[in-house]
C-alpha positions as CSV (number, residue, x, y, z in Angstrom):
1,M,-2.4,43.7,42.5
2,R,0.9,43.5,40.8
3,L,2.2,40.1,39.8
4,S,5.7,39.0,40.5
5,G,8.0,38.2,37.6
6,S,7.2,34.5,37.8
7,G,3.5,35.3,37.8
8,R,3.7,37.6,34.7
9,K,5.7,34.9,32.9
10,A,3.0,32.3,33.8
11,R,0.2,34.6,32.5
12,R,2.1,35.1,29.2
13,T,2.5,31.4,28.8
14,V,-1.2,30.8,29.4
15,L,-2.2,33.6,27.0
16,K,0.1,32.2,24.3
17,G,-1.4,28.7,24.8
18,L,-4.9,30.1,24.4
19,G,-3.9,32.0,21.3
20,G,-2.4,28.9,19.8
21,V,-5.7,27.0,20.4
22,V,-7.7,29.8,18.8
23,V,-5.4,29.8,15.7
24,L,-5.6,26.0,15.5
25,L,-9.4,26.1,15.6
26,L,-9.4,28.8,12.9
27,L,-7.1,26.8,10.7
28,L,-9.2,23.7,11.1
29,R,-12.3,25.7,10.3
30,L,-10.8,27.1,7.2
31,F,-9.0,24.1,5.8
32,G,-10.8,21.1,7.3
33,F,-12.9,20.4,4.2
34,A,-9.8,20.6,1.9
35,G,-7.8,18.2,4.0
36,V,-8.8,15.7,6.6
37,G,-12.4,16.9,6.3
38,V,-12.5,15.6,2.8
39,V,-11.8,12.1,4.0
40,R,-14.4,12.4,6.7
41,K,-17.1,14.1,4.7
42,V,-16.7,11.9,1.7
43,G,-16.4,8.9,3.9
44,W,-13.3,7.3,2.6
45,E,-9.8,6.8,3.8
46,L,-6.7,5.5,2.2
47,E,-5.8,2.1,3.6
48,E,-2.4,0.4,3.0
49,G,-2.7,-2.6,0.8
50,L,-6.3,-1.9,-0.2
51,E,-5.5,0.4,-3.2
52,G,-8.9,1.8,-2.8
53,L,-11.5,3.2,-0.5
54,T,-12.8,2.2,2.9
55,P,-15.8,3.7,4.7
56,S,-14.3,5.7,7.6
57,S,-17.4,6.4,9.7
58,R,-21.1,5.6,10.3
59,H,-21.9,8.9,8.6
60,A,-20.0,7.7,5.5
61,Q,-21.9,4.5,5.4
62,R,-25.2,6.4,5.6
63,L,-24.0,8.4,2.6
64,A,-23.5,5.1,0.8
65,Q,-27.1,4.0,1.7
66,L,-28.4,7.3,0.3
67,A,-26.3,7.4,-2.8
68,S,-28.7,5.4,-4.9
69,S,-31.5,8.0,-4.3
70,G,-29.3,10.9,-5.2
71,L,-29.3,12.5,-1.7
72,S,-25.5,12.5,-1.2
73,R,-24.9,15.7,-3.3
74,A,-22.7,18.7,-2.7
75,A,-25.6,20.6,-1.3
76,T,-26.0,17.9,1.4
77,E,-22.5,18.3,2.7
78,G,-22.1,22.0,1.6
79,K,-18.5,21.7,0.6
80,Q,-16.3,20.5,-2.3
81,A,-13.0,18.7,-2.1
82,S,-9.9,19.9,-3.9
83,S,-8.4,17.6,-6.5
84,K,-5.2,17.4,-4.5
85,A,-6.9,16.4,-1.3
86,A,-9.1,14.0,-3.1
87,A,-6.1,12.3,-4.7
88,Q,-4.4,12.1,-1.3
89,A,-7.6,10.5,0.1
90,G,-7.3,7.8,-2.6
91,L,-10.5,9.0,-4.5
92,L,-8.8,9.3,-7.9
93,K,-5.6,8.2,-9.5
94,D,-3.2,10.7,-11.0
95,G,-4.7,13.6,-9.2
96,K,-7.4,14.3,-11.7
97,D,-10.1,16.9,-11.0
98,W,-12.7,15.8,-8.4
99,V,-15.6,17.5,-6.7
100,G,-15.8,15.9,-3.3
101,V,-19.3,14.5,-2.6
102,K,-21.0,16.3,-5.5
103,D,-21.5,12.8,-7.0
104,Y,-20.8,10.2,-4.4
105,R,-21.8,7.4,-6.6
106,S,-19.0,8.2,-9.0
107,Q,-16.4,7.4,-6.4
108,T,-17.8,3.9,-5.8
109,A,-18.2,3.4,-9.6
110,I,-14.6,4.3,-10.3
111,F,-13.3,2.0,-7.6
112,R,-15.6,-0.8,-8.6
113,E,-14.8,-0.5,-12.3
114,R,-11.1,-0.6,-11.6
115,E,-11.0,-3.4,-9.0
116,L,-13.9,-5.6,-9.8
117,W,-15.2,-5.1,-13.3
118,S,-12.1,-4.5,-15.4
119,E,-10.4,-7.3,-17.3
120,R,-6.7,-7.4,-17.0
121,E,-4.4,-9.6,-19.0
122,E,-2.3,-10.4,-16.0
123,D,-5.3,-11.9,-14.1
124,G,-5.5,-14.9,-16.4
125,K,-8.4,-17.2,-17.1
126,L,-9.7,-19.8,-14.7
127,H,-9.9,-23.5,-15.8
128,V,-13.4,-24.8,-15.3
129,E,-15.0,-28.2,-15.0
130,V,-18.5,-28.6,-16.3
131,V,-21.4,-31.0,-15.7
132,E,-24.0,-30.5,-18.4
133,P,-27.8,-30.6,-17.6
134,K,-29.2,-34.1,-17.2
135,S,-32.2,-33.2,-19.4
136,G,-29.9,-31.9,-22.2
137,V,-31.7,-28.5,-22.0
138,H,-29.7,-25.7,-20.6
139,E,-32.0,-23.3,-18.8
140,E,-30.0,-22.1,-15.8
141,T,-26.4,-22.2,-14.6
142,V,-24.9,-22.8,-11.1
143,V,-21.3,-21.7,-10.7
144,Y,-19.7,-23.4,-7.7
145,L,-16.5,-22.2,-6.0
146,H,-14.5,-24.7,-3.9
147,G,-12.7,-24.1,-0.6
148,L,-9.1,-23.7,0.5
149,G,-6.9,-26.6,-0.7
150,Q,-9.7,-28.2,-2.6
151,H,-10.2,-28.8,-6.4
152,A,-13.1,-28.0,-8.8
153,W,-14.6,-31.5,-8.4
154,D,-14.7,-31.2,-4.6
155,T,-18.4,-30.4,-4.4
156,P,-21.6,-32.5,-3.7
157,L,-23.9,-30.2,-5.7
158,P,-24.0,-31.6,-9.2
159,F,-23.9,-35.2,-7.9
160,Q,-26.6,-34.9,-5.2
161,L,-28.8,-32.3,-6.9
162,G,-28.0,-32.7,-10.6
163,H,-30.8,-35.3,-11.3
164,K,-33.2,-33.3,-9.2
165,L,-32.5,-30.0,-11.1
166,P,-32.2,-31.5,-14.6
167,N,-32.1,-28.2,-16.5
168,V,-29.1,-26.8,-14.6
169,R,-25.5,-26.6,-16.1
170,W,-23.0,-26.9,-13.3
171,V,-19.7,-25.0,-13.7
172,M,-16.8,-25.4,-11.2
173,P,-13.8,-23.1,-11.6
174,Q,-10.4,-24.1,-10.3
175,A,-8.6,-21.6,-8.0
176,P,-5.0,-21.1,-8.9
177,D,-2.3,-22.1,-6.5
178,K,-1.2,-19.5,-4.0
179,L,1.2,-19.4,-1.0
180,V,-1.1,-19.8,2.1
181,T,0.2,-18.6,5.5
182,V,-1.9,-20.9,7.5
183,R,-0.4,-23.9,5.6
184,N,3.2,-22.9,6.5
185,N,3.5,-20.7,3.4
186,Q,3.0,-23.8,1.2
187,S,1.3,-23.5,-2.2
188,A,-2.3,-24.7,-2.4
189,P,-5.4,-23.9,-4.4
190,A,-6.8,-20.8,-2.8
191,W,-8.8,-17.7,-3.7
192,F,-7.0,-15.6,-1.1
193,D,-4.5,-15.9,1.8
194,I,-5.5,-16.8,5.3
195,R,-3.1,-16.4,8.2
196,A,-4.7,-18.6,11.0
197,F,-7.7,-20.5,12.2
198,P,-10.2,-19.8,13.7
199,Y,-10.4,-17.0,11.2
200,D,-10.3,-13.4,12.5
201,F,-11.6,-10.9,10.0
202,A,-10.3,-7.9,12.0
203,S,-6.6,-8.8,11.5
204,D,-6.7,-11.3,8.6
205,E,-7.8,-9.9,5.3
206,D,-6.3,-10.1,1.9
207,P,-8.1,-7.4,-0.3
208,H,-5.6,-7.7,-3.2
209,N,-6.4,-11.4,-3.8
210,L,-10.1,-10.9,-3.0
211,F,-10.4,-8.4,-5.8
212,L,-8.2,-10.4,-8.1
213,S,-10.3,-13.6,-7.6
214,A,-13.5,-11.6,-8.0
215,R,-12.4,-10.4,-11.4
216,Q,-11.5,-13.9,-12.5
217,I,-14.8,-15.3,-11.3
218,A,-16.7,-12.4,-12.9
219,R,-15.2,-13.5,-16.2
220,V,-16.6,-17.0,-15.7
221,L,-20.0,-15.5,-15.0
222,R,-19.8,-13.4,-18.2
223,D,-18.9,-16.5,-20.2
224,E,-22.0,-18.3,-18.8
225,R,-24.2,-15.3,-19.4
226,D,-23.1,-15.1,-23.1
227,R,-23.8,-18.8,-23.5
228,L,-27.3,-18.4,-22.2
229,I,-27.9,-15.4,-24.6
230,R,-26.6,-17.5,-27.5
231,G,-28.9,-20.4,-26.5
232,L,-31.9,-18.0,-26.3
233,R,-31.1,-16.6,-29.8
234,E,-30.8,-20.1,-31.3
235,K,-34.1,-21.1,-29.7
236,N,-35.7,-18.1,-31.4
237,G,-34.2,-19.0,-34.8
238,V,-31.4,-16.5,-34.8
239,K,-28.1,-17.5,-36.4
240,V,-25.3,-17.0,-33.9
241,D,-21.6,-17.1,-34.5
242,D,-18.5,-15.4,-33.0
243,G,-18.2,-12.9,-35.8
244,E,-20.0,-9.6,-36.5
245,P,-23.7,-9.7,-35.5
246,D,-26.1,-10.0,-38.4
247,E,-29.3,-7.9,-38.9
248,S,-31.5,-10.3,-36.8
249,E,-29.0,-10.3,-34.0
250,E,-29.0,-6.5,-33.9
251,R,-32.7,-6.6,-33.2
252,G,-32.1,-8.8,-30.1
253,M,-34.4,-11.7,-29.7
254,V,-35.5,-11.6,-26.1
255,R,-39.1,-12.7,-25.6
256,K,-41.7,-10.9,-23.6
257,G,-42.8,-12.6,-20.4
258,R,-42.9,-12.3,-16.6
259,G,-39.5,-11.7,-15.1
260,K,-37.9,-11.3,-18.5
261,P,-36.5,-8.1,-20.1
262,K,-38.6,-6.3,-22.7
263,P,-37.5,-6.6,-26.3
264,P,-34.6,-4.2,-27.0
265,K,-35.0,-1.3,-29.4
266,G,-32.3,-2.6,-31.7
267,G,-29.1,-1.2,-33.1
268,R,-25.6,-2.5,-33.4
269,G,-24.4,-0.6,-30.3
270,E,-26.8,-2.5,-28.1
271,V,-25.5,-5.8,-29.2
272,E,-21.9,-5.1,-28.4
273,E,-22.3,-2.3,-26.0
274,D,-19.1,-1.6,-24.0
275,G,-17.5,-4.5,-25.7
276,E,-19.8,-7.1,-24.1
277,F,-21.9,-9.6,-25.9
278,G,-25.7,-9.1,-26.1
279,T,-28.1,-6.2,-25.5
280,P,-28.4,-4.8,-22.0
281,E,-31.8,-6.5,-21.8
282,E,-30.3,-9.8,-22.8
283,R,-27.5,-9.5,-20.3
284,E,-30.0,-8.7,-17.5
285,W,-32.1,-11.7,-18.4
286,A,-29.2,-14.1,-18.7
287,S,-27.6,-13.0,-15.4
288,S,-30.9,-13.6,-13.6
289,K,-30.5,-17.3,-14.7
290,I,-27.2,-17.7,-12.9
291,V,-26.7,-18.7,-9.3
292,L,-23.2,-18.3,-7.7
293,A,-22.4,-20.7,-4.9
294,G,-19.4,-21.5,-2.8
295,F,-18.0,-23.3,0.2
296,S,-15.7,-21.8,2.8
297,Q,-13.3,-19.5,0.9
298,G,-15.5,-20.1,-2.2
299,G,-18.5,-18.9,-0.1
300,V,-16.6,-15.7,0.6
301,M,-15.9,-15.2,-3.1
302,A,-19.5,-16.1,-4.0
303,L,-20.8,-13.4,-1.6
304,L,-18.4,-10.7,-2.8
305,T,-18.6,-11.4,-6.5
306,G,-22.4,-12.1,-6.5
307,L,-23.2,-8.8,-4.7
308,T,-20.9,-6.7,-6.9
309,F,-21.3,-8.3,-10.3
310,K,-22.4,-5.7,-12.9
311,E,-25.8,-7.3,-13.5
312,R,-28.0,-8.8,-10.8
313,L,-27.6,-12.6,-10.5
314,G,-30.4,-15.0,-9.8
315,G,-29.1,-15.8,-6.4
316,V,-26.0,-16.5,-4.1
317,V,-25.3,-19.6,-2.0
318,V,-22.9,-19.3,0.9
319,L,-21.8,-22.5,2.7
320,S,-19.8,-22.5,5.9
321,S,-18.2,-19.1,5.3
322,F,-18.0,-15.5,6.4
323,M,-18.6,-11.9,5.3
324,P,-15.6,-10.2,3.7
325,L,-14.7,-6.5,3.5
326,R,-17.2,-5.6,6.3
327,R,-16.4,-1.9,6.2
328,Q,-16.4,-1.6,2.4
329,L,-19.0,-4.0,1.0
330,G,-22.0,-1.8,1.9
331,A,-20.5,1.1,0.0
332,L,-19.5,-1.0,-3.0
333,I,-23.1,-2.0,-3.6
334,A,-25.0,1.1,-2.4
335,D,-26.0,2.1,-5.9
336,L,-26.8,-1.4,-7.1
337,D,-30.1,-3.1,-6.7
338,R,-29.2,-5.9,-4.4
339,T,-31.5,-5.6,-1.4
340,T,-33.8,-8.4,-2.6
341,L,-31.2,-10.7,-4.1
342,P,-31.9,-14.2,-2.8
343,V,-29.1,-15.5,-0.6
344,F,-28.9,-19.0,1.0
345,W,-26.5,-19.3,3.9
346,G,-25.9,-22.7,5.6
347,H,-23.5,-23.1,8.5
348,G,-22.6,-25.9,11.0
349,Q,-22.9,-24.9,14.6
350,S,-19.7,-26.9,15.5
351,D,-17.4,-25.4,12.8
352,P,-13.9,-25.0,14.4
353,Y,-12.4,-23.0,11.6
354,L,-15.1,-20.4,10.6
355,L,-16.9,-20.1,13.8
356,Y,-20.7,-20.2,14.0
357,G,-20.8,-17.1,16.2
358,D,-19.1,-15.1,13.4
359,A,-21.6,-16.5,10.9
360,L,-24.4,-15.0,13.0
361,T,-22.5,-11.7,13.1
362,S,-22.1,-11.8,9.3
363,I,-25.9,-12.5,8.9
364,S,-26.7,-9.6,11.2
365,L,-24.4,-7.2,9.2
366,L,-25.8,-8.3,5.9
367,R,-29.4,-7.8,7.0
368,S,-28.9,-4.6,8.9
369,T,-30.3,-1.4,7.4
370,Y,-27.7,0.9,9.0
371,P,-24.0,0.2,9.6
372,T,-22.7,-0.4,13.2
373,R,-20.7,2.2,15.1
374,H,-17.6,0.5,13.6
375,A,-19.0,1.3,10.1
376,E,-19.6,-2.4,9.3
377,G,-22.6,-3.9,7.5
378,G,-25.7,-2.0,6.5
379,L,-26.4,-3.9,3.3
380,S,-30.2,-4.4,3.9
381,L,-30.4,-7.8,2.4
382,S,-34.0,-8.7,2.9
383,H,-34.1,-12.1,1.1
384,L,-31.3,-13.8,3.0
385,S,-32.2,-17.2,4.4
386,F,-30.0,-18.6,7.1
387,F,-29.9,-22.3,8.1
388,S,-27.9,-23.7,11.0
389,Y,-27.0,-27.4,11.6
390,P,-26.2,-28.8,15.1
391,H,-23.1,-31.0,15.5
392,V,-21.9,-30.2,12.0
393,E,-18.3,-29.0,11.6
394,H,-16.7,-27.4,8.6
395,T,-18.5,-29.5,6.0
396,W,-21.9,-30.0,4.5
397,C,-24.6,-32.5,5.5
398,E,-27.7,-34.2,4.0
399,A,-30.1,-31.8,5.7
400,E,-28.3,-28.9,4.2
401,M,-28.5,-30.4,0.7
402,G,-32.2,-30.9,1.2
403,D,-32.7,-27.3,2.3
404,L,-30.6,-26.1,-0.6
405,E,-32.7,-28.1,-3.1
406,K,-35.9,-26.5,-1.9
407,W,-34.2,-23.0,-2.1
408,F,-33.0,-23.7,-5.6
409,R,-36.5,-24.7,-6.7
410,G,-37.8,-21.3,-5.4
411,V,-35.0,-19.4,-7.2
412,L,-34.6,-21.3,-10.5
413,E,-37.5,-20.6,-12.8
414,S,-37.3,-23.8,-14.8
415,E,-37.2,-25.9,-11.7
416,R,-40.3,-24.6,-10.0
417,R,-42.9,-27.2,-9.5
418,P,-46.7,-26.4,-9.1
419,R,-47.5,-26.2,-5.4
420,G,-50.7,-25.4,-3.6
421,G,-51.0,-21.8,-2.3
422,R,-50.3,-18.5,-3.8
423,G,-46.6,-17.9,-4.5
424,K,-45.5,-20.6,-2.0
425,G,-41.8,-21.4,-2.1
426,R,-40.9,-18.6,-4.5
427,V,-38.0,-16.3,-3.7
428,G,-37.4,-14.8,-7.1
429,N,-36.5,-11.3,-8.5
430,G,-38.8,-8.7,-7.1
431,A,-40.4,-11.1,-4.5
432,Q,-41.4,-9.5,-1.2
433,S,-40.3,-11.0,2.1
434,G,-43.0,-12.8,4.1
435,A,-44.6,-16.2,4.7
436,E,-45.7,-16.6,1.1
437,D,-42.2,-16.0,-0.3
438,R,-40.2,-18.1,2.1
439,P,-38.4,-21.1,0.5
440,E,-40.4,-24.3,1.2
441,G,-39.1,-25.9,4.4
442,A,-37.9,-22.6,5.9
443,S,-39.7,-21.8,9.2
444,E,-41.0,-18.4,10.1
445,E,-38.2,-18.1,12.7
446,T,-35.6,-18.5,9.9
447,E,-37.0,-15.4,8.1
448,K,-38.0,-13.2,11.2
449,R,-35.0,-13.0,13.4
450,S,-33.4,-10.3,15.4
451,S,-30.7,-8.1,13.7
452,S,-28.5,-8.7,16.8
453,P,-25.7,-11.1,16.5
454,E,-27.0,-12.8,19.6
455,V,-29.7,-14.8,17.9
456,E,-28.8,-18.4,18.5
457,D,-32.1,-19.2,20.1
458,D,-34.0,-17.9,17.1
459,E,-32.2,-19.9,14.5
460,R,-33.7,-22.8,12.6
461,N,-31.9,-25.9,13.8
462,A,-31.9,-28.5,11.0
463,S,-31.1,-32.0,12.0
464,E,-27.8,-33.4,10.8
């Protein structure tokens, strides 16, 4: 059957359209891995204002979870990224050579080193207030970060718990003044900007100041770590000064013992490795004696800095706060040993600013083994203890201080008291989750709860 002129024209149009689709598919097949495919396969995308990397898919977060075991290699994905495409994806600055997912951990390490671990002159140094140990013996340090509009002394911890934890040095950094949107763009002590309350993480995030404050707080942690190392050396009869290390310092005087690093091999390079004071073993030991705590904005910073600090800390305390960087945090710590880091989270059920429901969501994301379909969470924190308090708003209460004291006694080695039962109340480095390892006073429901955000009925309700 012969087609009319209009029929032949329509057929040509259809054939051209099909041809275009075939060509497009071939182009995507050929160049997908060198362009958009790089971003998808590597699992990062450039996000305005972040100056870094954000997980772009559930597949990407799974890569992050596998990174520490070395499974995210080029063979896994079967392709390499061109340096130009990698630079466009935000993987490297200055367009340096890059090999896609051949070493996924390197991408995270580069970003973490640049945004969280590096010291920048323009960052400045935080002023800190200090309460020395009541016993006069400095065994551990608690660094406390205040909330929005507060000052370093606005904390109950050293005053309510100082005499109960007599070997703890309490350090309270002061946040610098920043313009805060929710306060009509007025200047106030703040770690980062907040636009409105109740807080909405989906539309209200300030990554620039989150990373800036994390670097400043990390410097405080390093100062306290160095102080603990010097104290240990002095206890062992090693002369310590701020000059060049002497021969005895080079040997590194870290004692043997359970939960403490092995004696270093010695050598000047281990004492000042990478420009940091102390041997790697000493830095690991001293960091394990530090707990980072915070309220509200300070809790956000305690969680971010505590999880991403170069060495593993002794623990993290989050009071009336929320989880930041929900799509990035899992990838940032994927190759760090943080799954058994002890974390205390306390939250009032009537909080009008940082809602209790969002706290439950944060807990679920932090505990979850895999990220959600929105690529959030997947941090696998197995030693996170959550405590909720009925009728408590955006503040702390006596019951919370009591729970926190018990948790501190399980985490701080010098504050542990002999108790009946094997391992009762201990949540230290390397502890396994279970009834024997729960902090004293925490019910079984506190530790064994659903990973779903809808877990209100399973929460431990502490009386106000």
